[in-house]
N, C-alpha and C positions, 0 to 999 in steps of 0.2 A: 304762814306767819311765823317769823322768828323773833324771839325776845332778846333785846339788847339790855344788859344790865350795866348801867353807868355807876361805877363805884366812886364815891366822892368823900372828901374829908375837909376839915376846916382850912380856909385859905387856899382852896384850889384856884387855878387860873381860869377865869371866866370863859374866855374864848376856846380854851382847850376842850371844854365840855359843850358849850352851846354851838360852836362851829360845826363839829361832826353831827350833833343832834339836829341841826337845821338840815343838813344834807341827807342823813339817813331817815329823818322824820318826814322828808318830802315823799317818801315811798311807803305810806301806811299799809298798802296792800302786801308789802314784804316784811316790814319791821314794826315792832312795837317796843317802846322804851320804858324801862322801870328804873327809878333813881334810888340808889341804895347807899347807906352809910352804916357804920358799925352799930350805932345806937338808935338810928332813926331820928325823926324830928327835923327841925330847921338846921340846915348847914349853910354857912355863909362863905362866899367866894372871897378872894383877895380884895375885890372891889366892893364888897359889902352886899352883893346880890344874895338874898335869902331864898333858899329853896327847900321845899318839903321833901324829905326822903323817907324811905321805909327801912327799918332795921334789917340787916342781912338775914337774920333768922326768921323773918316774917314775910319774905318775898312770895308773891303769889305764883309767879311763873318761873320755870327752870331757865337757867341762863344758857342761851345758844351762842351769843356773842358778848364777850366782856369788853367794856370800854373803861380803860383806866387813864385818868388825866394827870396832869402835872401841876406845877405852881409852887409857890413858897411853902405851902403846907406839906410838901414831900419831905422837907427837912425835919418835920416833927414825927411823921409816921415811918420814916426810914428805919428807925430802931424799935418800932412798935411790933413786938413779936405776934400778938394776937391779930393785928391787922395784916401782917405779912403771911400768916398762916391762912387767914381768910382769903387773901389774894391768891395764894397757891391753890386752895381748894376750888375757887371759882375758875381759875385758869385751867386747871386739870379737867374740869367738867365741861368747859366751853368748847364748842367746835372752832371758834375763832377768838383771838385776843387782839384788840386794837388799843395801842398805846399812843398817847399824845405827849410830846415834850418830855419833861422829866418823869413822866409815868414809867418810862423804861428803866429809870434808876430803881424804882420800887420792884419791878419785875426782876431786875438783875440781882438786887440785894437778896431777894427770896430764892434765887437759884433757878428761876423759871426760864431764864434765857441762856442757861449754860450751853455752850457749843452752838449757839445760834448767832446769826448776823442781826445786828440791830443798830439803830441810830437814836439821836436825842437832840435836845436843845444845844445850839452852838455856844451860847453865852454861859451855860452851866456845864460845858463839856467835861472839864477836868473833874468836877465833883461827881458827875454821873459815872464816868468810866472808872473812878476810884471805888465804886460800889462792887465791882466784880472784874477780875482779870480772866474769867472763863467765857466772857462774851466776845464775839468777833465784832468789835465796834466799827461802824462805817461812818466816818465823819462827813464825807461828801455825799450827801443823799437828802432828798426831800422827804422820802419815806423808803423803808426797806421791808421786803416781804421774805419771810423764812418759814415755810410750811404754814402753820395756822397763825403765825404771829406777824402782825403789821405794826411797825413802830415808825413814828414820824419825828421830824425835827421840831423846831420851836413853834409854839402857839398856833399861828395861822396854817402851818403845815398840816395840822390835823384835818382841815377841810379838804386839802389836796388828797390826803391819805383816804379819807372817807369816800371821796369820789372815786379814787382808785379801787377801793374795796367794792363799791357799787359796780364799777366797770368789770371787775373780775367775776362778780356774781350775776348781774343783770345785763351786762353788755355795755360797751363804751357809748353807744347812742343814748341809752337811758342816763348814764352819768352826765353826758353833755346836756341833756334836757334839764337835769336838776341844776347844773351849773348855770344854764341860761335862765331858768326860773328864778334863781337867787341872784341873778346878775353878778355872778362871780367869775373872775377870770381864772379858770382852773389850770394849774401847772400839771399837765398830763404826764410829763416825763419824770419819773421818780428819781432819776439820777441827775437831773438838771437842778443844781443847788446854788442859787444866787447869793446865799448867805455864807457859803464856805469860804474861809480865809486861809489859803495854804501858807 
């Protein structure tokens, strides 16, 4: 059983979180999920979804997989040094780091993606890549894998990435079973990007 720590903040993008949670949470024999924030308590998404979180200092299980999401709230925490330091600590300790949408901007700002390949949300692309010129940004990609780092494009791409992660860990047949269970049309090719505008 591997613990996923989902690190959230005010005004996170709802599907960035709950899309991957749906996919990974469909395999409770492999993954358990804990929801964390800097202070704990109720954190609301951009759409007003209120969720209970545990303060990062009070988490019960060590983080094996870090899930960092994006959304408008990234604009507030991008210059929050304690948050970025916490993010760095979690990323260093985790065996795997999964980033959805503009979550990669936070990883980039913290220097975690230096000399790594990564992608992000197309609509926020210029803002994201401005956070670091040390990242090898890949604009045409549904998701990108570089060592232990998985970064995905915008919002719904997090589900494709999560299924790609499952395929890499548990096999593509299991990933397809999860996609079928959720009645989700999985984009299996990480390089096929319908939203890329050259």
